[in-house]
SEZA-709747 format. One record per residue: residue number from 1; residue in three letters; chain; x, y, z of N, C-alpha, C in turn. Coordinates in nm, 3 decimals, decimal comma, padded with zeros to 5 digits. Layout:
<gudos>
  pos  code  unit      n_X      n_Y      n_Z     ca_X     ca_Y     ca_Z      c_X      c_Y      c_Z
  NUM   ala     A        X        Y        Z        X        Y        Z        X        Y        Z
...
</gudos>
This chain:
<gudos>
  pos  code  unit      n_X      n_Y      n_Z     ca_X     ca_Y     ca_Z      c_X      c_Y      c_Z
    1   met     A  -00,558   02,402  -00,557  -00,649   02,292  -00,534  -00,572   02,175  -00,475
    2   ser     A  -00,620   02,118  -00,369  -00,553   02,007  -00,301  -00,624   01,877  -00,334
    3   thr     A  -00,546   01,775  -00,361  -00,605   01,644  -00,385  -00,578   01,555  -00,266
    4   ser     A  -00,671   01,470  -00,236  -00,656   01,380  -00,122  -00,566   01,265  -00,159
    5   leu     A  -00,477   01,229  -00,067  -00,388   01,116  -00,090  -00,454   00,984  -00,051
    6   gln     A  -00,575   00,988   00,002  -00,640   00,867   00,050  -00,759   00,832  -00,040
    7   pro     A  -00,736   00,748  -00,142  -00,847   00,707  -00,227  -00,938   00,610  -00,151
    8   thr     A  -01,055   00,584  -00,207  -01,144   00,485  -00,148  -01,083   00,347  -00,169
    9   ile     A  -01,060   00,276  -00,060  -00,993   00,146  -00,065  -01,086   00,040  -00,007
   10   asp     A  -01,095  -00,073  -00,074  -01,172  -00,186  -00,024  -01,099  -00,243   00,098
   11   pro     A  -01,162  -00,246   00,217  -01,094  -00,295   00,338  -01,056  -00,443   00,331
   12   glu     A  -01,111  -00,518   00,238  -01,070  -00,657   00,221  -00,941  -00,667   00,140
   13   arg     A  -00,904  -00,559   00,074  -00,783  -00,558  -00,008  -00,664  -00,494   00,062
   14   arg     A  -00,690  -00,385   00,135  -00,580  -00,313   00,200  -00,623  -00,268   00,339
   15   thr     A  -00,529  -00,273   00,432  -00,552  -00,221   00,566  -00,509  -00,075   00,567
   16   met     A  -00,598   00,014   00,609  -00,571   00,157   00,611  -00,566   00,207   00,755
   17   val     A  -00,463   00,288   00,785  -00,449   00,348   00,917  -00,408   00,494   00,897
   18   ser     A  -00,473   00,584   00,969  -00,435   00,726   00,966  -00,387   00,766   01,105
   19   val     A  -00,274   00,836   01,108  -00,211   00,877   01,234  -00,184   01,027   01,227
   20   arg     A  -00,227   01,101   01,326  -00,196   01,244   01,332  -00,051   01,258   01,377
   21   val     A   00,025   01,341   01,304   00,167   01,363   01,337   00,191   01,513   01,351
   22   thr     A   00,283   01,548   01,441   00,316   01,689   01,461   00,451   01,724   01,399
   23   asp     A   00,541   01,627   01,394   00,673   01,648   01,334   00,679   01,575   01,200
   24   asp     A   00,787   01,598   01,126   00,808   01,529   00,999   00,828   01,380   01,028
   25   pro     A   00,739   01,292   00,981   00,751   01,149   01,012   00,848   01,074   00,921
   26   trp     A   00,896   01,137   00,812   00,976   01,063   00,715   01,106   01,005   00,770
   27   pro     A   01,181   01,074   00,856   01,300   01,008   00,913   01,265   00,880   00,990
   28   thr     A   01,156   00,884   01,066   01,111   00,765   01,140   01,068   00,655   01,044
   29   ile     A   00,995   00,693   00,939   00,946   00,595   00,841   01,062   00,531   00,766
   30   leu     A   01,158   00,611   00,722   01,272   00,556   00,647   01,359   00,467   00,735
   31   asp     A   01,375   00,503   00,862   01,449   00,417   00,955   01,375   00,285   00,975
   32   trp     A   01,243   00,292   00,991   01,161   00,171   01,004   01,177   00,081   00,881
   33   ala     A   01,171   00,140   00,763   01,183   00,062   00,639   01,318  -00,009   00,633
   34   arg     A   01,424   00,062   00,670   01,558   00,001   00,669   01,566  -00,115   00,768
   35   arg     A   01,515  -00,095   00,890   01,523  -00,198   00,995   01,439  -00,321   00,963
   36   thr     A   01,326  -00,304   00,898   01,235  -00,416   00,875   01,247  -00,478   00,736
   37   gly     A   01,333  -00,423   00,652   01,355  -00,482   00,521   01,256  -00,439   00,415
   38   phe     A   01,184  -00,330   00,438   01,094  -00,276   00,336   01,176  -00,184   00,246
   39   ala     A   01,187  -00,221   00,119   01,266  -00,143   00,024   01,177  -00,042  -00,048
   40   pro     A   01,228   00,079  -00,073   01,150   00,178  -00,149   01,119   00,125  -00,289
   41   arg     A   00,996   00,148  -00,335   00,953   00,102  -00,467   00,885   00,213  -00,545
   42   gly     A   00,930   00,336  -00,523   00,875   00,448  -00,600   00,756   00,511  -00,531
   43   thr     A   00,673   00,575  -00,612   00,558   00,646  -00,558   00,429   00,583  -00,606
   44   gly     A   00,328   00,598  -00,524   00,195   00,548  -00,558   00,105   00,663  -00,595
   45   glu     A  -00,022   00,643  -00,576  -00,124   00,741  -00,610  -00,109   00,868  -00,526
   46   gly     A  -00,114   00,983  -00,590  -00,108   01,109  -00,518   00,027   01,143  -00,458
   47   gly     A   00,134   01,075  -00,499   00,267   01,103  -00,446   00,304   01,025  -00,322
   48   ala     A   00,220   00,933  -00,280   00,252   00,849  -00,164   00,375   00,765  -00,196
   49   arg     A   00,456   00,737  -00,095   00,575   00,653  -00,115   00,539   00,508  -00,093
   50   arg     A   00,587   00,422  -00,181   00,555   00,280  -00,174   00,680   00,202  -00,134
   51   phe     A   00,659   00,101  -00,046   00,766   00,014   00,002   00,723  -00,131  -00,017
   52   gln     A   00,821  -00,220  -00,036   00,792  -00,362  -00,053   00,892  -00,446   00,025
   53   lys     A   00,841  -00,550   00,089   00,926  -00,647   00,158   00,903  -00,782   00,091
   54   gly     A   01,010  -00,847   00,050   01,000  -00,978  -00,013   00,978  -00,969  -00,162
   55   thr     A   01,011  -01,081  -00,228   01,000  -01,085  -00,374   00,889  -01,177  -00,423
   56   gly     A   00,837  -01,259  -00,334   00,730  -01,348  -00,374   00,776  -01,490  -00,401
   57   leu     A   00,906  -01,519  -00,385   00,952  -01,656  -00,410   00,908  -01,751  -00,299
   58   met     A   00,935  -01,715  -00,174   00,898  -01,803  -00,063   00,772  -01,754   00,009
   59   val     A   00,759  -01,624   00,021   00,645  -01,562   00,089   00,593  -01,450   00,000
   60   ala     A   00,464  -01,431  -00,003   00,404  -01,326  -00,086   00,464  -01,189  -00,053
   61   pro     A   00,483  -01,104  -00,153   00,536  -00,971  -00,128   00,443  -00,891  -00,036
   62   met     A   00,503  -00,818   00,056   00,428  -00,735   00,151   00,447  -00,589   00,110
   63   met     A   00,338  -00,518   00,091   00,341  -00,382   00,040   00,294  -00,283   00,145
   64   cys     A   00,351  -00,163   00,139   00,312  -00,056   00,229   00,322   00,075   00,151
   65   glu     A   00,217   00,154   00,154   00,216   00,283   00,087   00,185   00,389   00,191
   66   ile     A   00,270   00,491   00,198   00,260   00,591   00,304   00,254   00,730   00,244
   67   ala     A   00,157   00,807   00,292   00,141   00,946   00,248   00,127   01,035   00,370
   68   val     A   00,179   01,156   00,360   00,165   01,254   00,468   00,104   01,379   00,407
   69   glu     A  -00,008   01,422   00,464  -00,077   01,541   00,414  -00,146   01,610   00,531
   70   ala     A  -00,120   01,738   00,546  -00,186   01,821   00,648  -00,178   01,761   00,788
   71   gly     A  -00,060   01,712   00,826  -00,041   01,659   00,961  -00,099   01,522   00,986
   72   val     A  -00,137   01,452   00,879  -00,191   01,316   00,893  -00,108   01,222   00,808
   73   cys     A  -00,057   01,118   00,871   00,019   01,013   00,802  -00,078   00,898   00,775
   74   thr     A  -00,099   00,868   00,647  -00,190   00,760   00,609  -00,108   00,643   00,558
   75   ile     A  -00,132   00,527   00,618  -00,058   00,405   00,584  -00,155   00,303   00,527
   76   ala     A  -00,123   00,253   00,409  -00,200   00,144   00,348  -00,105   00,025   00,341
   77   ala     A  -00,149  -00,090   00,390  -00,063  -00,209   00,389  -00,142  -00,327   00,336
   78   trp     A  -00,075  -00,411   00,258  -00,141  -00,528   00,201  -00,038  -00,631   00,158
   79   val     A  -00,086  -00,752   00,135  -00,006  -00,861   00,082  -00,048  -00,879  -00,063
   80   arg     A   00,050  -00,887  -00,150   00,020  -00,903  -00,292   00,031  -01,051  -00,329
   81   gly     A  -00,076  -01,106  -00,381  -00,075  -01,245  -00,427  -00,009  -01,255  -00,563
   82   thr     A   00,098  -01,333  -00,573   00,164  -01,348  -00,702   00,079  -01,436  -00,793
   83   leu     A   00,101  -01,426  -00,922   00,022  -01,505  -01,017   00,040  -01,654  -00,992
   84   leu     A   00,163  -01,698  -00,966   00,187  -01,840  -00,940   00,112  -01,887  -00,816
   85   ala     A   00,119  -01,810  -00,709   00,048  -01,847  -00,586  -00,102  -01,850  -00,608
   86   arg     A  -00,152  -01,756  -00,687  -00,296  -01,753  -00,715  -00,338  -01,873  -00,799
   87   ile     A  -00,257  -01,910  -00,896  -00,289  -02,028  -00,978  -00,288  -02,154  -00,893
   88   leu     A  -00,184  -02,169  -00,810  -00,174  -02,289  -00,726  -00,287  -02,297  -00,623
   89   ser     A  -00,344  -02,183  -00,586  -00,456  -02,184  -00,491  -00,591  -02,185  -00,563
   90   leu     A  -00,587  -02,207  -00,694  -00,708  -02,206  -00,776  -00,782  -02,072  -00,762
   91   phe     A  -00,705  -01,966  -00,752  -00,752  -01,828  -00,742  -00,835  -01,800  -00,617
   92   ile     A  -00,816  -01,883  -00,514  -00,875  -01,853  -00,383  -00,801  -01,736  -00,320
   93   leu     A  -00,670  -01,727  -00,345  -00,589  -01,616  -00,296  -00,614  -01,495  -00,385
   94   pro     A  -00,658  -01,382  -00,328  -00,683  -01,264  -00,412  -00,553  -01,195  -00,454
   95   ala     A  -00,563  -01,104  -00,548  -00,446  -01,030  -00,595  -00,390  -00,940  -00,485
   96   glu     A  -00,477  -00,886  -00,401  -00,436  -00,805  -00,286  -00,518  -00,847  -00,166
   97   met     A  -00,452  -00,848  -00,048  -00,523  -00,887   00,073  -00,475  -00,804   00,192
   98   his     A  -00,569  -00,764   00,277  -00,540  -00,685   00,398  -00,442  -00,760   00,488
   99   ile     A  -00,389  -00,692   00,591  -00,294  -00,757   00,682  -00,352  -00,779   00,821
  100   arg     A  -00,481  -00,750   00,841  -00,543  -00,774   00,972  -00,541  -00,923   01,006
  101   ser     A  -00,552  -00,955   01,134  -00,555  -01,095   01,175  -00,691  -01,155   01,143
  102   gly     A  -00,695  -01,288   01,138  -00,819  -01,359   01,109  -00,819  -01,416   00,969
  103   gly     A  -00,881  -01,531   00,953  -00,887  -01,595   00,822  -00,772  -01,691   00,802
  104   ile     A  -00,783  -01,770   00,696  -00,682  -01,873   00,670  -00,597  -01,845   00,547
  105   arg     A  -00,631  -01,744   00,470  -00,555  -01,715   00,349  -00,435  -01,628   00,381
  106   ala     A  -00,319  -01,665   00,326  -00,195  -01,586   00,338  -00,162  -01,550   00,483
  107   val     A  -00,176  -01,646   00,573  -00,157  -01,621   00,716  -00,015  -01,572   00,746
  108   ala     A   00,087  -01,643   00,697   00,226  -01,608   00,730   00,264  -01,469   00,680
  109   pro     A   00,243  -01,436   00,553   00,284  -01,302   00,509   00,202  -01,191   00,574
  110   arg     A   00,076  -01,216   00,604  -00,004  -01,114   00,672   00,048  -01,091   00,814
  111   arg     A   00,086  -01,198   00,883   00,139  -01,186   01,019   00,272  -01,109   01,017
  112   ile     A   00,359  -01,143   00,922   00,489  -01,075   00,912   00,469  -00,926   00,881
  113   ala     A   00,384  -00,896   00,785   00,358  -00,757   00,748   00,294  -00,680   00,863
  114   arg     A   00,198  -00,743   00,931   00,131  -00,678   01,044   00,231  -00,646   01,155
  115   gly     A   00,322  -00,739   01,184   00,424  -00,715   01,286   00,513  -00,597   01,250
  116   ala     A   00,553  -00,591   01,124   00,640  -00,481   01,080   00,566  -00,347   01,084
  117   val     A   00,443  -00,345   01,033   00,366  -00,220   01,033   00,334  -00,176   01,176
  118   asn     A   00,309  -00,272   01,264   00,284  -00,237   01,405   00,406  -00,172   01,469
  119   gln     A   00,527  -00,211   01,427   00,649  -00,145   01,476   00,649   00,002   01,434
  120   leu     A   00,610   00,028   01,308   00,603   00,166   01,261   00,497   00,244   01,339
  121   leu     A   00,381   00,183   01,357   00,274   00,251   01,431   00,318   00,285   01,573
  122   ala     A   00,390   00,193   01,638   00,440   00,220   01,773   00,537   00,338   01,771
  123   ser     A   00,622   00,345   01,669   00,717   00,456   01,657   00,646   00,589   01,638
  124   leu     A   00,528   00,585   01,576   00,450   00,707   01,551   00,351   00,736   01,664
  125   gly     A   00,348   00,648   01,766   00,259   00,669   01,880   00,115   00,630   01,854
  126   ala     A   00,094   00,534   01,764  -00,042   00,490   01,728  -00,066   00,348   01,778
  127   pro     A  -00,192   00,310   01,799  -00,222   00,173   01,842  -00,195   00,073   01,730
  128   pro     A  -00,168  -00,053   01,766  -00,136  -00,155   01,666  -00,260  -00,202   01,589
  129   ile     A  -00,233  -00,266   01,477  -00,337  -00,332   01,398  -00,362  -00,467   01,462
  130   gly     A  -00,487  -00,501   01,484  -00,522  -00,629   01,546  -00,539  -00,740   01,448
</gudos>
């Protein structure tokens, strides 16, 4: 029995991209993580690998979870709102936020994360996130 690595995700919380791959994408993904400063942070749901950039002191942590199943690489990316940042924003900043452009909340970390994820997408031959 096979389980899907792609759970139902609220698009306001996480940006999801699926890319068809023919070769093993992990060497490309691990090289991307090293170059862009995304550190491995264990595994997520269904065995997906989780990466994080930043600690949340100056800029909100940027998260990326990547799974490969049946020739499809699924990438989930989001910015995690720290408790301190959420308190200071009177909880206007959500706990998780997508990295797409648009809106005024968490602009800098979303832009940084989007740029990094777009580098990975380019390496995999996929169109960028707008």
